[in-house]
Every structure is written in structure tokens, then in C-alpha cells.
C-alpha positions in Angstrom: 0.0 0.1 0.0 1.5 3.4 -0.9 0.7 6.6 0.6 1.3 10.1 -0.6 3.5 11.0 2.2 7.1 12.1 1.2 9.8 9.3 2.1 11.9 11.2 4.7 15.0 8.9 5.4 16.4 9.1 9.0 19.9 10.1 7.9 18.7 13.1 5.9 19.4 16.4 7.7 16.7 18.7 8.0 18.5 22.3 7.4 15.9 24.7 8.9 18.1 27.8 7.6 17.3 26.6 3.8 13.6 25.5 4.6 11.5 27.9 2.5 8.8 28.6 5.1 11.3 29.4 7.7 13.4 31.7 5.5 10.2 33.8 4.5 9.2 34.2 8.1 12.6 35.2 9.1 12.6 37.7 6.2 9.1 38.9 6.8 9.9 39.4 10.7 13.2 41.2 10.0 11.5 43.6 7.5 8.7 44.3 9.7 10.9 45.0 12.8 13.0 47.2 10.6 9.9 49.3 9.5 8.5 49.1 13.0 11.7 51.1 14.4 10.5 54.0 12.4 7.2 54.3 13.9 6.8 52.2 17.4 8.5 54.8 19.4 6.7 58.0 17.7 3.4 56.6 17.5 3.2 53.8 20.1 1.9 51.3 17.6 2.8 47.5 17.4 3.5 45.9 14.0 0.0 44.2 14.1 -1.6 47.4 14.7 0.5 49.0 11.8 -0.6 46.1 9.4 -4.3 46.7 10.6 -3.9 50.5 9.7 -2.3 49.8 6.5 -4.9 47.2 5.4 -7.7 49.6 6.2 -6.0 52.7 4.6 -6.0 50.8 1.3 -9.6 49.1 2.0 -11.4 51.3 4.3 -14.5 49.8 6.0 -13.5 46.1 6.3 -14.7 44.1 9.4 -12.1 42.6 11.7 -12.6 39.4 9.9 -11.9 40.5 6.7 -8.9 42.2 8.1 -8.0 38.8 9.4 -8.5 37.2 6.0 -6.3 39.9 4.3 -3.4 39.7 6.4 -3.6 35.9 7.3 -2.8 36.9 10.9 -4.3 35.4 13.9 -7.9 36.2 14.7 -7.1 37.0 18.3 -4.4 39.1 17.7 -6.5 41.1 15.2 -9.2 41.6 17.4 -7.0 42.6 20.3 -5.1 45.4 18.1 -8.5 46.7 17.0 -9.4 47.1 20.5 -6.1 49.0 21.2 -6.2 51.1 18.1 -9.7 52.3 19.1 -8.5 53.3 22.5 -5.9 55.1 20.8 -8.4 56.8 18.7 -6.6 55.6 15.6 -9.5 53.5 14.4 -13.5 53.7 14.8 -16.3 51.1 14.3 -19.5 51.8 12.6 -22.3 49.9 11.6 -22.7 49.2 7.8 -25.5 51.1 6.5 -26.8 48.1 4.2 -26.3 45.5 7.0 -26.5 46.6 10.4 -24.9 43.5 12.0 -21.6 44.1 9.9 -19.4 46.5 11.8 -16.8 48.4 9.5 -13.6 49.5 10.8 -12.4 53.1 9.8 -9.4 54.9 10.4 -10.1 58.0 12.4 -10.0 61.2 10.1 -7.6 63.2 12.2 -5.3 61.1 14.4 -5.5 57.7 12.7 -5.0 59.4 9.0 -2.1 61.7 10.5 -0.4 58.4 11.7 -0.8 56.6 8.4 0.4 59.9 6.4 3.5 59.6 8.5 4.3 56.0 8.5 3.4 55.1 4.9 6.4 57.3 3.2 8.7 55.5 5.8 7.6 52.0 5.0 8.0 53.0 1.3 11.5 54.3 1.8 12.2 51.1 3.8 11.1 49.1 0.8 12.9 51.0 -1.6 16.2 50.7 0.3 15.5 46.9 0.1 14.7 46.7 -3.5 17.6 48.9 -4.6 19.8 45.8 -3.6 18.1 44.1 -6.5 18.2 44.9 -10.3 14.9 45.7 -12.4 14.7 42.1 -13.5 15.5 40.5 -10.1 12.6 43.0 -8.8 10.2 41.8 -11.6 11.1 38.2 -10.8 10.8 38.5 -7.0 7.2 39.7 -7.3 6.3 37.0 -9.9 7.9 34.3 -7.4 5.9 35.5 -4.6 2.7 35.6 -6.5 3.3 32.0 -7.6 4.2 30.9 -4.3 1.0 32.8 -2.6 -1.3 31.4 -5.1 0.0 27.8 -4.8 0.2 28.2 -0.8 -3.5 29.1 -0.7 -4.3 26.2 -3.2 -2.5 23.6 -0.9 -4.5 25.1 2.0 -7.8 24.3 1.0 
């Protein structure tokens, strides 16, 4: 009887530092920490809070569940960060006019937008510094590879 599980031999070494999910996670965390250094002290927001603000800046009116889907982050962490952002007056929750059960999340017009308008240029600058280490061809390839890996990982998840 054959199974679809790969044949992993006991004498093969698992090299974590070459394992793609580990490398991507490490890169994501390193980049996020680098960007966070530019806003953490000044605005007192965490990486999770920044990601929520960034998503809602691009897609205003999402629910917390929709933010969770878009970021692939932990639901509990998102809900906790939304609560904190509301306490800091960076985010507000409003009932959807077409469906009162749905609670839309919106960046507050003054304080929230001001934070976003300060942090986004810094995040873009950080990204540009990273991408400047690549040639234009490498940058296009990177985006293509990331898109393919994202699509495949979503297909494997189902």
C-alpha cells in the first residue's frame, strides 16, 4: 500500500536555514521589525496595529474578520489590536448602512490618518532601500515568484 507522504530518510538532515517557510518568516519578521523601528516609539503602535492601519488605509470599511483574511494573521491578535487602536483613537467602528450586523472599521479622520500619512512614506522608503539591492529584472522576478508561491500556498491550504 502506497501513501502520498514523502519518503523522509532518517539519515537526511533537515536544514532549517534552507527551509522556505522558515526563510520567508525570518525575512518578514526582519523587515517588519525594521519598519517598526520608524514608528514604534513615535506613535506607540505595534507591527500588528500598523498592518491593520495599512490594510484599512487601502481598503476602508472592512470588518475585523475581513482584515484577518487579508493579512493571514491570528484572529485573536487582530481583535486585540483593533481594540487597542480604538482606545488610541486611531480606529473607529461603525455599523454598515446596508447590514447593521456588520461593523466596519475605519481609520479616524484626524489622528489615525495623521499616523498613516507619517508611517506610509517611511515604509515605502524602507521598501525602496531593500529593492534597490536588486536589479529591475530581479525585482520583477521576485514579485512573480511571490505571486506564484502565494497562489500555490492558498491552493494547498484548501
